[in-house]
Wavefront OBJ file of the C-alpha trace (Angstrom):
o trace
v -19.916 7.199 24.822
v -17.940 3.946 24.827
v -16.827 2.024 21.753
v -19.821 -0.331 21.703
v -22.221 2.593 21.978
v -20.433 4.236 19.051
v -21.174 1.215 16.886
v -24.796 1.207 18.029
v -25.631 4.894 17.790
v -23.028 6.206 15.339
v -23.022 3.395 12.799
v -23.874 5.493 9.680
v -21.002 7.857 10.505
v -18.541 5.020 11.120
v -19.521 3.309 7.874
v -19.000 6.584 5.992
v -15.285 6.394 6.819
v -15.084 3.247 4.687
v -17.040 4.410 1.657
v -20.520 5.017 0.305
v -23.255 2.419 0.669
v -22.937 1.610 -3.034
v -19.163 1.127 -2.806
v -19.408 -1.150 0.236
v -22.146 -3.136 -1.486
v -20.124 -3.571 -4.671
v -17.013 -4.709 -2.793
v -18.973 -7.284 -0.776
v -20.485 -8.769 -3.923
v -17.174 -8.792 -5.794
v -15.284 -10.583 -3.017
v -18.035 -13.152 -2.501
v -18.956 -11.981 1.006
v -22.537 -11.177 -0.036
v -24.056 -13.864 -2.246
v -27.469 -14.431 -0.665
v -29.792 -11.814 0.805
v -32.359 -13.973 2.556
v -31.393 -13.214 6.171
v -28.969 -10.350 5.527
v -30.402 -7.864 3.030
v -27.374 -5.629 2.402
v -23.595 -5.342 2.689
v -24.088 -2.593 5.258
v -25.995 -5.028 7.485
v -23.363 -7.735 6.947
v -20.576 -5.335 7.851
v -22.440 -4.281 10.971
v -22.834 -7.917 11.969
v -19.116 -8.539 11.449
v -18.159 -5.483 13.501
v -20.573 -6.393 16.295
v -19.083 -9.865 16.525
v -15.444 -8.942 15.924
v -14.975 -5.519 17.447
v -17.660 -5.337 20.144
v -16.882 -8.772 21.550
v -20.351 -10.310 21.231
v -20.769 -14.048 20.815
v -22.446 -15.349 17.664
v -25.709 -15.829 19.547
v -25.518 -12.377 21.125
v -24.733 -10.821 17.745
v -27.754 -12.475 16.137
v -30.020 -11.346 18.988
v -28.592 -7.828 18.862
v -29.225 -7.572 15.116
v -32.785 -8.829 15.613
v -33.461 -6.298 18.376
v -32.253 -3.372 16.260
v -33.947 -4.685 13.152
v -31.009 -4.618 10.711
v -30.857 -8.419 10.236
v -32.787 -11.542 11.132
v -30.410 -14.481 11.286
v -29.607 -17.475 13.483
v -26.215 -17.903 15.107
v -25.491 -20.931 12.870
v -26.295 -18.973 9.706
v -24.264 -16.050 11.026
v -21.270 -18.342 11.514
v -21.454 -19.386 7.864
v -21.766 -15.774 6.705
v -18.844 -14.507 8.740
v -16.608 -17.374 7.603
v -16.963 -15.979 4.082
v -16.153 -12.392 5.059
v -12.428 -12.607 5.727
v -11.290 -11.558 2.248
v -13.789 -8.693 2.161
v -12.919 -7.379 5.630
v -9.225 -7.655 4.802
v -9.800 -5.543 1.703
v -11.677 -2.891 3.675
v -8.854 -2.822 6.207
v -6.324 -2.465 3.387
v -8.143 0.640 2.152
v -8.056 2.216 5.592
v -4.334 1.534 5.741
v -3.769 2.997 2.273
v -5.457 6.205 3.436
v -3.021 6.475 6.295
v 0.014 5.643 4.190
v -0.851 8.188 1.519
v 0.475 11.369 3.093
v 4.247 11.754 2.919
v 5.798 13.766 5.755
v 8.468 16.374 5.315
v 11.964 16.093 6.697
v 15.040 14.002 6.011
v 13.393 10.669 6.861
v 9.994 9.087 7.053
v 10.345 7.071 10.257
v 8.796 3.589 10.124
v 8.721 1.002 12.884
v 7.769 -2.626 12.314
v 7.005 -5.494 14.617
v 4.824 -8.557 15.005
v 2.689 -10.060 17.736
v 1.162 -13.503 18.180
v -2.452 -14.355 18.952
v -4.106 -17.642 19.839
v -7.441 -19.304 19.410
v -9.210 -20.630 22.528
v -7.925 -23.885 23.945
v -4.685 -23.835 21.954
v -1.062 -23.521 23.006
v 1.666 -21.778 21.063
v 0.941 -19.502 18.123
v -2.091 -19.677 15.811
v -1.708 -16.330 14.043
v 0.940 -13.682 13.732
v 0.036 -10.048 13.044
v 2.732 -8.053 11.264
v 2.371 -4.318 11.716
v 4.141 -1.292 10.280
v 3.723 2.129 11.851
v 4.497 5.523 10.355
v 6.064 7.184 13.372
v 5.962 10.636 11.790
v 2.155 10.574 11.590
v 1.749 8.147 14.550
v -0.482 5.889 12.445
v -0.401 2.212 11.561
v 0.057 1.902 7.800
v 0.575 -1.853 7.316
v -1.188 -4.894 8.731
v -0.693 -8.464 7.550
v -2.136 -11.537 9.247
v -0.355 -14.853 8.711
v -0.394 -18.265 10.306
v 2.279 -19.376 12.749
v 4.714 -20.090 9.905
v 4.727 -16.465 8.779
v 8.053 -15.258 10.172
v 9.293 -11.768 10.926
v 11.056 -10.282 7.916
v 11.489 -6.830 6.419
v 10.553 -8.347 3.057
v 6.905 -8.137 4.115
v 6.967 -4.357 3.977
v 7.304 -1.887 1.126
v 9.926 0.827 1.504
v 10.795 3.840 -0.620
v 13.733 6.261 -0.653
v 13.529 8.465 2.411
v 12.203 5.713 4.676
v 14.101 4.883 7.860
v 12.839 1.657 9.415
v 13.441 0.811 13.068
v 13.213 -2.898 13.876
v 14.083 -5.365 16.625
v 16.665 -8.133 16.279
v 14.064 -10.566 14.935
v 14.394 -8.622 11.661
v 18.209 -8.656 11.571
v 18.474 -10.986 8.600
v 20.523 -10.363 5.484
v 17.726 -10.862 2.975
v 15.433 -8.325 4.630
v 18.198 -5.787 5.130
v 19.235 -6.180 1.498
v 15.655 -5.524 0.352
v 15.583 -2.277 2.346
v 18.937 -1.137 0.975
v 17.989 -2.009 -2.610
v 14.828 0.088 -2.221
v 17.008 3.103 -1.441
v 15.760 3.168 2.147
v 17.593 3.044 5.466
v 17.372 0.901 8.571
v 18.320 0.883 12.229
v 18.018 -2.728 13.376
v 18.981 -4.247 16.672
v 21.230 -7.267 16.292
v 23.307 -9.659 18.403
v 26.794 -11.111 18.296
v 25.909 -14.241 16.288
v 22.945 -13.972 13.927
v 24.262 -11.539 11.308
v 27.809 -12.094 9.943
v 29.582 -8.766 9.528
v 32.810 -7.867 7.772
v 35.298 -5.068 8.250
v 35.647 -2.661 5.305
v 38.739 -4.617 4.192
v 36.695 -7.828 3.916
v 38.004 -9.547 7.043
v 35.529 -10.961 9.608
v 34.352 -8.319 12.070
v 34.705 -9.296 15.732
v 31.747 -7.666 17.472
v 32.811 -8.547 21.015
v 36.294 -7.178 20.484
v 34.825 -3.919 19.209
v 32.411 -3.689 22.138
v 35.215 -4.169 24.654
v 36.886 -1.041 23.321
v 33.956 1.182 24.326
v 34.371 3.606 27.184
v 31.763 4.392 29.786
v 28.723 6.491 28.808
v 29.776 6.978 25.198
v 28.456 5.858 21.840
v 30.767 3.783 19.662
v 30.635 3.815 15.862
v 32.266 1.049 13.802
v 32.370 0.842 10.004
v 31.260 -2.599 8.805
v 29.649 -4.268 5.819
v 27.398 -7.274 5.272
v 26.935 -9.543 2.317
v 23.373 -10.008 1.127
v 21.987 -13.310 -0.200
v 22.686 -12.008 -3.714
v 26.383 -11.747 -2.864
v 26.380 -7.955 -3.010
v 28.198 -6.106 -0.226
v 26.368 -3.318 1.617
v 28.178 -0.760 3.795
v 26.819 -0.247 7.298
v 27.722 0.931 10.796
v 27.587 -0.859 14.109
v 26.544 1.711 16.713
v 26.882 0.649 20.341
v 26.976 1.812 23.946
v 27.678 0.180 27.279
v 24.639 -0.620 29.408
v 24.406 0.554 32.985
v 25.156 -2.251 35.423
v 21.487 -2.666 36.525
v 20.394 -2.856 32.877
v 23.170 -5.324 32.038
v 22.309 -7.509 35.048
v 18.668 -7.692 33.986
v 19.646 -8.626 30.420
v 21.971 -11.376 31.677
v 19.222 -12.709 33.944
v 16.762 -12.827 31.047
v 19.306 -14.564 28.804
v 20.053 -17.166 31.471
v 16.359 -17.817 32.003
v 15.706 -18.285 28.288
v 18.612 -20.737 27.987
v 17.379 -22.783 30.943
v 13.915 -22.991 29.376
v 15.539 -24.529 26.299
v 17.542 -26.954 28.421
v 21.007 -25.610 27.721
v 23.698 -23.495 29.335
v 23.891 -19.850 28.390
v 26.841 -18.980 26.143
v 29.546 -16.926 27.863
v 29.624 -14.607 24.836
v 25.913 -13.933 25.284
v 26.503 -12.913 28.878
v 29.376 -10.632 27.869
v 27.406 -8.987 25.059
v 24.545 -8.343 27.511
v 26.659 -5.523 28.900
v 26.171 -3.572 25.661
v 23.377 -2.275 23.481
v 24.085 -2.192 19.752
v 22.295 -1.700 16.454
v 23.197 -1.948 12.784
v 22.398 0.934 10.455
v 23.146 1.961 6.885
v 22.543 5.654 7.527
v 25.769 7.562 6.739
v 27.542 9.243 9.646
v 27.087 12.676 8.087
v 23.318 12.205 8.262
v 23.070 10.710 11.773
v 25.710 10.718 14.477
v 26.023 7.630 16.668
v 24.162 9.216 19.579
v 21.295 10.222 17.261
v 21.045 6.646 15.958
v 20.626 5.321 19.497
v 18.126 8.039 20.393
v 16.035 7.253 17.315
v 15.911 3.577 18.186
v 14.232 4.404 21.480
v 11.123 5.388 19.514
v 10.708 1.805 18.326
v 9.118 1.011 21.644
v 6.064 3.032 20.596
v 4.831 0.123 18.507
v 5.213 -2.125 21.542
v 2.740 0.155 23.305
v 0.363 -0.078 20.327
v 0.416 -3.862 20.579
v -0.116 -3.678 24.315
v -3.153 -1.464 23.785
v -4.572 -3.786 21.126
v -4.075 -6.867 23.260
v -5.490 -5.373 26.461
v -7.985 -2.652 25.565
v -9.258 -4.408 22.402
v -8.787 -7.910 23.841
v -6.872 -8.862 20.713
v -5.194 -11.848 22.307
v -8.421 -13.740 22.996
v -9.856 -14.873 19.672
v -13.202 -16.583 20.353
v -13.231 -18.503 17.056
v -11.630 -21.899 16.434
v -12.421 -21.912 12.708
v -9.491 -20.273 10.806
v -11.683 -18.303 8.376
v -13.904 -17.048 11.188
v -10.832 -16.148 13.247
v -9.459 -14.081 10.350
v -12.787 -12.264 10.014
v -12.716 -11.562 13.756
v -9.171 -10.186 13.594
v -9.840 -7.989 10.571
v -13.027 -6.649 12.147
v -11.206 -5.891 15.390
v -8.463 -3.921 13.606
v -10.870 -2.188 11.230
v -13.057 -1.163 14.158
v -10.084 0.361 15.937
v -9.333 2.533 12.903
v -12.971 3.593 12.496
v -13.210 4.651 16.135
v -9.958 6.566 15.688
v -11.440 8.306 12.644
v -14.580 9.236 14.542
v -12.864 10.534 17.661
v -9.730 12.197 16.350
v -9.224 12.456 12.619
v -12.340 14.272 11.409
v -13.996 15.684 14.498
v -11.643 18.650 14.512
v -12.126 19.357 10.803
v -15.893 19.790 10.545
v -18.781 20.881 12.824
v -20.710 17.692 12.007
v -17.839 15.441 13.179
v -17.392 13.048 10.273
v -16.241 12.945 6.667
v -18.926 13.152 4.005
v -17.852 10.805 1.247
v -17.503 11.920 -2.325
v -18.006 9.293 -5.047
v -14.282 9.412 -5.854
v -13.023 9.345 -2.274
v -12.624 5.589 -2.213
v -12.923 3.416 -5.283
v -13.377 -0.002 -3.757
v -14.380 -1.504 -7.091
v -10.960 -0.771 -8.575
v -9.126 -2.560 -5.807
v -7.016 -5.558 -6.669
v -5.971 -6.231 -3.066
v -6.780 -9.701 -1.824
v -5.446 -10.410 1.687
l 1 2 3 4 5 6 7 8 9 10 11 12 13 14 15 16 17 18 19 20 21 22 23 24 25 26 27 28 29 30 31 32 33 34 35 36 37 38 39 40 41 42 43 44 45 46 47 48 49 50 51 52 53 54 55 56 57 58 59 60 61 62 63 64 65 66 67 68 69 70 71 72 73 74 75 76 77 78 79 80 81 82 83 84 85 86 87 88 89 90 91 92 93 94 95 96 97 98 99 100 101 102 103 104 105 106 107 108 109 110 111 112 113 114 115 116 117 118 119 120 121 122 123 124 125 126 127 128 129 130 131 132 133 134 135 136 137 138 139 140 141 142 143 144 145 146 147 148 149 150 151 152 153 154 155 156 157 158 159 160 161 162 163 164 165 166 167 168 169 170 171 172 173 174 175 176 177 178 179 180 181 182 183 184 185 186 187 188 189 190 191 192 193 194 195 196 197 198 199 200 201 202 203 204 205 206 207 208 209 210 211 212 213 214 215 216 217 218 219 220 221 222 223 224 225 226 227 228 229 230 231 232 233 234 235 236 237 238 239 240 241 242 243 244 245 246 247 248 249 250 251 252 253 254 255 256 257 258 259 260 261 262 263 264 265 266 267 268 269 270 271 272 273 274 275 276 277 278 279 280 281 282 283 284 285 286 287 288 289 290 291 292 293 294 295 296 297 298 299 300 301 302 303 304 305 306 307 308 309 310 311 312 313 314 315 316 317 318 319 320 321 322 323 324 325 326 327 328 329 330 331 332 333 334 335 336 337 338 339 340 341 342 343 344 345 346 347 348 349 350 351 352 353 354 355 356 357 358 359 360 361 362 363 364 365 366 367 368 369 370 371 372 373 374 375 376 377 378
């Protein structure tokens, strides 16, 4: 059974992973998604329409015809467009509840590993970035626990995420900014963030400027270097950290230099000699004390960050996430939320509950999910 067949033949089971019929109905009314019942009689039918359009990849006309053929709604494609444009807040709230389920269980061990990243998506006929999807993944449970959709101006920052003591976040150099790192440290959490030689001013423990390139030159072959540093947050407070680095192999360094040269040429400028030199090294900044993680362990942990890259690749290819069919911003948001929500529902059906019960899905209790009490408004 493929994913579209699951939504056709297993719909009651998929909907049960969100909440009871009464809970879904109440949330749709409260958020303004369901205000008229002339063509669409219930929130369940409206949700099914949204998932058919967003997750299954049907056009508006195909979705309307599909609903008519199965008898759960009788609506024109124009009326459907208007309905779905008003569903973005509701679908975002439903998605938030699925994420809160996944974020609820705290793993054991010294750290709860989190990886964060963002990807861009475009509407048809546009160039550049229309939306940016910010995602956090709990690596310990291998589940996405944070999704935020912004416009093109929504930059990558660790401030978007909530961290608690015991968290260890792994992030790429796009997140190596002092304000985000300070927010993680102030939360009592830890980070391992890739950086470069110029975007994050570092100091030596004595307060003098830290020369990254000079430190990197001191590294031997095939060994991890560990340098005590500190950075000053926007508040002016100093935070102790470590620069952990290793030399790249020559093939890896050559590829990095080639990429850096190409990017500089695209921007119409010469590549900086310091950029080419630093390409021979891989280095990250962390505030995890040495007694908790040795330098080699820090570098090994960072390798796991690439798992979220694979998640994005799957979403963009298997779920066709990078081809939004809607030009209207509200409709595009509804499409994106439906696509992500559908992915989680399929995951629930195929992996989370099948192994726990002979009937293959979770029977909802009235208290399992209190959508009416939610104050979340994406």
